[in-house]
C-alpha positions in Angstrom: 71.6 109.5 109.7 73.0 112.3 111.8 76.6 112.5 113.0 75.1 112.0 116.7 73.1 109.0 115.6 76.2 107.6 114.1 78.0 107.9 117.2 75.3 106.5 119.4 75.2 103.3 116.9 78.9 102.7 117.3 79.0 103.0 121.3 75.7 101.5 122.0 75.9 99.7 125.5 76.6 95.8 125.8 73.2 95.4 127.3 71.2 96.6 124.6 73.8 96.0 121.4 75.0 92.5 120.5 78.6 92.5 118.9 77.1 92.3 115.7 75.2 95.6 115.9 78.3 97.5 114.6 79.1 96.9 111.0 81.6 98.3 108.6 79.6 100.6 106.9 79.7 100.2 103.1 81.1 96.8 104.1 78.3 95.5 106.0 77.9 92.8 103.6 81.5 91.7 103.7 81.2 90.6 107.3 78.8 87.7 106.1 79.6 87.2 102.4 82.5 84.7 101.8 82.9 85.8 98.3 83.7 89.4 99.6 85.6 88.4 102.5 88.0 85.4 101.5 90.6 86.6 98.9 94.1 85.0 98.6 96.9 87.5 97.9 100.3 88.8 99.3 99.9 91.9 101.6 103.3 94.1 102.3 104.1 95.9 105.4 106.8 98.4 104.8 108.2 101.5 106.2 111.2 103.0 107.9 112.4 103.4 111.5 113.8 107.0 112.2 116.5 107.9 115.0 119.6 106.3 115.8 118.1 103.0 117.7 117.0 101.1 114.7 115.7 97.4 115.4 117.7 94.6 113.6 114.5 92.5 112.8 110.8 92.6 112.5 108.6 89.4 113.3 105.2 88.2 112.2 104.0 85.4 114.1 101.3 84.2 111.4 99.0 82.8 113.8 95.4 81.8 112.4 92.2 80.0 113.3 93.7 76.7 111.9 96.6 76.9 114.0 98.9 76.5 110.8 101.6 79.0 111.2 102.7 81.3 108.5 105.7 82.9 110.4 107.4 85.7 108.3 110.5 88.0 109.4 112.4 90.7 107.9 115.8 92.2 108.5 116.0 96.1 109.0 118.2 97.7 106.9 120.9 100.1 108.5 119.0 103.2 107.1 115.7 102.2 109.0 113.8 100.6 105.9 112.0 97.6 106.2 109.7 95.3 103.7 107.7 92.3 104.5 105.4 90.2 102.4 102.9 88.2 104.0 100.8 85.5 102.1 96.9 86.4 103.4 93.6 84.4 102.7 91.3 87.3 104.0 92.1 90.6 105.8 93.8 90.6 109.2 94.1 93.2 112.0 97.4 92.2 113.8 101.0 93.3 114.5 104.8 92.7 113.9 107.3 92.9 116.7 110.9 94.0 117.0 113.6 92.1 119.0 112.6 93.7 122.4 108.8 93.2 121.8 107.6 96.3 120.9 104.3 95.9 118.6 103.4 97.8 115.7 99.7 97.1 114.6 98.2 97.1 111.1 95.1 96.2 109.0 96.2 94.5 106.1 94.1 93.2 103.1 95.3 90.7 100.4 97.2 92.6 97.7 97.2 95.8 99.3 100.1 97.6 101.1 100.5 99.4 104.6 103.0 102.0 105.1 104.4 103.0 108.4 107.0 105.2 109.8 108.2 104.7 113.4 109.9 107.9 114.9 112.6 107.9 117.4 110.3 107.8 120.3 108.3 104.6 118.8 105.4 106.5 117.8 103.8 105.4 114.5 102.5 107.4 111.5 100.6 105.5 108.9 100.4 106.6 105.1 97.5 108.7 104.3 94.2 106.7 103.7 95.6 103.3 105.5 92.5 101.7 106.8 92.2 101.6 110.5 95.1 103.9 110.9 93.2 105.4 114.0 92.6 102.2 115.7 96.2 100.9 115.1 97.7 104.0 116.5 95.6 103.5 119.8 96.6 99.7 119.9 100.4 100.7 119.7 100.4 102.9 122.8 97.3 102.3 124.9 95.8 98.6 124.2 97.6 97.5 127.5 94.9 99.6 129.3 92.3 97.1 128.5 93.0 94.0 131.2 91.3 91.7 129.1 92.2 88.7 131.0 90.6 87.4 134.3 93.3 85.3 136.1 91.7 82.5 138.4 94.7 82.5 140.5 93.9 86.1 141.6 90.8 84.5 143.6 91.8 83.4 147.2 92.6 79.7 146.9 90.2 78.7 149.7 87.6 80.1 147.6 88.8 78.8 144.3 89.1 75.4 145.5 85.2 75.0 146.0 84.1 77.3 143.2 81.7 76.0 140.7 82.1 76.6 136.8 79.0 78.7 136.6 80.3 80.7 139.5 83.5 81.3 137.6 81.7 82.1 134.3 79.7 84.6 136.1 82.7 86.5 137.3 84.1 86.5 133.8 80.9 88.0 132.4 81.0 91.0 135.2 84.5 91.3 134.2 83.8 91.5 130.6 80.9 93.9 131.1 83.3 96.4 132.9 85.8 96.1 130.1 83.0 96.6 127.3 82.1 99.8 129.0 85.5 100.9 128.8 86.0 99.9 125.1 82.4 101.9 124.6 84.0 105.1 126.2 87.3 104.6 124.2 85.5 104.2 121.0 83.8 107.9 121.3 87.0 109.4 123.1 89.3 108.2 120.1 86.3 109.1 117.3 87.0 105.4 115.7 85.0 104.8 112.5 82.2 102.1 112.6 85.0 99.4 111.1 87.5 100.2 113.8 84.8 100.3 116.5 83.6 96.8 115.4 87.2 95.5 115.0 88.0 96.6 118.9 84.7 95.3 120.1 85.4 91.9 118.5 88.8 91.9 119.7 87.7 92.7 123.2 84.8 90.4 123.2 86.5 87.4 122.1 89.6 87.9 124.3 87.4 88.2 127.4 85.2 85.4 126.4 88.0 83.2 126.1 88.7 83.3 130.0 86.0 80.7 130.8 88.1 78.3 129.1 91.0 78.5 131.6 88.7 77.2 134.4 89.7 73.6 133.2 93.4 74.4 133.6 93.1 75.0 137.5 95.3 73.1 139.4 94.4 70.7 142.4 94.0 72.8 145.5 93.5 71.8 149.1 89.7 71.3 149.8 89.2 70.3 146.4 87.3 67.0 146.9 86.4 64.3 144.4 83.0 65.4 144.4 83.8 68.9 143.5 85.9 67.7 140.7 83.0 65.5 139.3 80.7 68.3 139.4 83.0 70.7 137.6 83.7 68.2 134.8 79.7 67.7 134.4 79.3 71.7 134.4 82.1 72.2 131.9 80.8 69.7 129.8 77.2 71.2 129.9 76.7 73.6 126.9 74.0 75.7 129.0 77.1 77.1 131.1 78.4 78.8 127.7 75.7 81.1 127.3 78.6 84.0 127.4 79.7 82.7 124.2 76.1 83.1 122.5 77.0 87.1 122.2 79.8 86.1 119.5 77.9 86.1 116.3 79.0 82.6 115.0 78.6 83.9 111.1 80.7 86.9 111.5 83.9 86.4 109.2 85.6 89.4 111.0 86.7 86.9 113.6 89.0 85.7 111.3 90.6 89.0 111.0 92.0 88.4 114.7 94.4 85.8 114.1 96.0 85.3 117.5 92.5 85.4 119.1 91.1 82.9 116.7 94.0 80.5 116.9 93.4 80.5 120.8 89.7 80.0 120.3 90.3 77.2 118.1 92.5 75.5 120.6 90.3 76.3 123.5 87.2 75.0 121.8 88.6 72.0 120.4 90.0 70.8 123.5 87.2 71.6 125.7 84.5 69.0 126.9 82.2 70.5 124.3 84.1 69.0 121.6 86.7 66.6 123.0 86.2 63.3 124.6 88.7 63.0 127.5 88.4 59.2 128.1 88.9 58.4 124.4 91.5 61.1 123.9 89.8 62.4 120.5 87.4 64.9 119.1 83.7 63.5 119.7 81.5 62.3 116.5 80.8 65.5 114.5 77.0 65.0 114.5 77.4 65.0 118.4 79.5 68.2 118.3 77.0 69.9 116.0 74.1 69.6 118.5 76.3 70.9 121.3 77.5 73.7 118.9 73.7 74.7 118.5 73.1 74.5 122.2 75.8 77.0 122.8 75.2 79.5 119.6 71.5 78.9 118.9 69.8 79.1 115.4 73.2 80.5 113.5 74.5 77.0 114.2 77.0 75.7 112.9 79.4 78.2 114.2 82.7 79.2 112.4 84.5 78.5 115.5 83.4 74.7 115.4 84.1 74.5 111.8 87.7 76.0 112.3 88.4 74.1 115.1 87.7 70.8 113.3 91.0 71.7 111.2 93.4 72.6 113.7 96.6 71.5 112.0 98.0 69.6 114.9 94.7 67.9 115.5 94.6 66.8 111.9 98.2 65.6 111.7 97.7 63.8 114.9 94.8 61.9 113.3 96.1 61.4 109.9 99.1 59.8 111.7 96.9 57.1 113.2 95.2 56.5 109.9 92.0 58.6 111.4 90.2 60.3 108.1 87.1 62.0 109.6 86.9 64.2 106.5 83.2 63.2 105.2 82.1 63.0 108.8 82.8 66.8 109.5 82.2 68.1 105.9 78.7 66.7 106.3 78.0 68.8 109.4 79.6 72.4 108.3 78.0 74.8 106.0 80.5 77.2 105.0 81.6 76.6 101.4 85.3 78.1 101.9 85.8 76.3 105.1 84.8 73.0 103.5 86.8 73.5 100.7 90.0 74.5 102.9 89.2 71.2 105.3 88.9 69.1 102.1 92.3 70.8 100.7 94.2 70.0 103.9 93.1 66.7 104.1 94.2 65.8 100.8 97.7 67.4 101.5 97.8 64.8 104.8 96.9 61.9 102.8 99.9 62.1 100.9 102.8 60.4 102.3 105.7 62.5 103.4 109.1 61.7 102.7 111.3 60.6 105.7 113.4 64.0 105.4 113.3 67.0 103.1 115.8 69.5 101.8 115.7 73.1 103.3 114.9 75.9 101.0 117.5 78.5 99.8 117.4 81.5 102.5 118.7 83.3 105.2 117.2 80.9 107.7 119.2 77.9 106.0 122.5 79.8 105.6 122.4 80.5 109.4 121.6 76.8 110.3 124.3 75.5 108.0 126.8 78.0 109.5 126.0 76.6 113.2 126.1 73.3 112.5 129.0 73.1 110.1 131.4 71.9 113.0 128.9 68.9 113.2 128.4 68.0 109.5 128.3 64.3 109.1 126.3 63.5 112.5 122.8 63.3 113.4 122.0 66.7 115.3 119.2 67.0 117.7 117.8 70.6 118.0 116.2 71.8 121.0 114.8 75.5 121.1 114.1 76.7 124.3 114.7 79.6 127.0 115.0 79.9 130.5 111.4 81.2 131.0 109.9 78.0 129.4 108.6 75.8 132.2 108.6 72.7 129.8 111.8 73.5 128.4 113.4 73.5 131.6 111.6 70.3 132.8 113.0 68.6 129.7 116.3 69.4 130.3 116.3 68.5 133.8 114.6 65.4 133.6 117.2 64.3 130.9 120.4 64.8 132.7 121.2 60.8 132.4 119.9 60.4 128.7 122.2 63.5 128.0 125.3 61.8 129.6 124.9 58.7 127.1 124.5 61.0 124.1 127.5 62.3 124.9 129.5 59.1 124.4 127.9 58.8 121.0 130.2 59.2 118.1 127.5 60.0 115.6 124.7 62.0 117.3 124.7 65.3 119.4 122.6 67.7 120.8 122.7 71.3 120.5 120.4 73.8 122.5 119.3 77.1 121.1 118.5 80.0 122.6 117.4 83.7 121.9 118.3 86.9 123.6 114.9 88.3 123.9 113.4 85.4 125.7 116.4 84.6 127.6 118.4 87.4 129.5 122.3 86.8 129.5 122.8 86.6 133.1 120.0 84.0 133.8 121.0 82.1 130.4 124.7 81.8 131.8 123.5 80.9 135.3 121.2 78.1 134.1 123.7 76.6 131.7 126.4 76.7 134.3 124.2 74.7 136.7 122.0 72.3 134.6 123.9 71.9 131.3 127.8 72.7 131.8 128.7 69.8 129.2 126.0 70.3 126.5 126.6 72.4 123.5 124.5 75.5 124.1 124.3 78.4 121.6 123.1 81.8 122.5 121.9 83.5 119.4 121.3 87.3 118.6 117.5 87.5 118.2 117.7 88.3 114.5 119.1 84.6 114.0 116.9 83.0 116.1 113.9 84.5 114.7 115.2 83.6 111.3 115.4 80.2 112.5 111.7 80.2 113.6 110.7 81.2 110.0 112.5 78.5 108.8 111.2 75.6 110.9 107.7 77.7 111.4 107.2 77.7 115.1 106.5 80.2 117.5 106.0 78.3 120.7 108.8 76.2 122.4 110.2 73.7 123.5 110.5 72.9 119.7 112.8 70.0 118.5 114.0 69.1 114.7 116.3 66.5 113.9 119.2 67.2 111.2 120.5 64.4 109.4 124.3 63.8 108.4 123.9 65.4 104.9 121.7 68.6 106.1 118.3 67.1 105.7 115.5 67.6 108.1 113.5 64.5 109.4 109.8 64.8 109.1 107.0 63.3 111.5 107.3 63.6 115.1 110.4 64.3 117.1 110.4 63.1 120.6 111.1 65.3 123.3 114.0 64.7 125.3 112.4 63.7 128.8 110.2 61.0 126.9 110.8 57.3 127.8 112.5 55.4 125.1 113.7 58.5 123.5 116.9 56.7 121.8 114.8 54.0 120.6 112.6 56.5 119.1 115.2 58.4 117.5 116.7 55.0 116.1 113.2 54.1 114.3 113.5 57.7 112.6 117.0 57.1 111.5 116.4 53.9 110.1 113.5 55.2 108.3 115.6 57.7 106.6 118.5 55.3 105.4 
């Protein structure tokens, strides 16, 4: 094949090439063959920062298709050197961030090491031979030029109030087509390899396709009649209206290499009307979901999207808490040996009864927590991780004013609010605390300490809550939010179960 022919293959327009038409060259088989793709091992990201402004901490969010966080972080030495070990089950194309949210992309395989050097201006150089280094450099500096999100709130409200789901999908499709043309041009201009081109196209296709699921999040608007709402529900439950998803090759394992995108896909797909029964508040029967999946993805169903969505950790934990073990039913409609094994392994773990409380492991996060809680040792401590930019956090705080007043009168129970500097600017923090929680215990932590607590408790999203026992153990199970009804009664039941 000539060089020009190879370039033509990599940038074939979306109208004439499916997402699966670009392969990994010699690794073509790996995108379908599970034994070649899934290989557990520890990956290492290391390197150094040059210049005077060296970050204090680097954070890896640890997202994956199963919504089971594997969050990691490392402190950066004064000389700029850093070293982070990441447990992997397959290759990932993702990033780490510093405390001001600069992103540093990498492609990492289990058992491999990526070495990078960040200069004083923030530009990244990768060691010679690093896989996908050219794409990673471009993502570090230019990825924001791809406007992958289509925001329904940018549509005029009067028009949006009466818009049908198929019309919204058509708009997303047109938006996606424009972005994919832009991607094709970027692939040529940057001279990406076939592997890099495939990853960028998959990344963009999935992100832009996810926009159709945001339609169900639309709030009620003036002019939105009951008839319109009812028709929208019918349209969103009709697989024929999800034709846009059919261009996502449902057997290409490369999707798993896009962890944050696949985490969002699993969440959106599992709670869409295609899989979720809103009236019953649970997933539909597996056989019914399989038929819907076939209607969406065609002959290649069952899709890996469906099979991954089945095993979202929060979903499974909720089901097992209600004594709903649907393992056999779901394994019967899955065809991926690796995904079936993973589901069975997770189910077996969830069947085992958890202790009422656990002891924290040794490490920096535990050391930080012990230092913060030393003044309250011997008491029950309710931790509330929050930020001023988090709507649900603010709602919980403002709706719990009376409850918090009652708690302040208790001798053996305290509430501690914890915020980090990156997500909550100091001026806003002080203003909010003074206005809404002047009498509360509120800690404003350096970002590196806040990140290490996130690793300790394995959370990315907030609000997040933990309950610490008087002897420093952590309560298991679901911890109620402050604004919930019967909060103190629920806490009392947890306390009783630990005694």
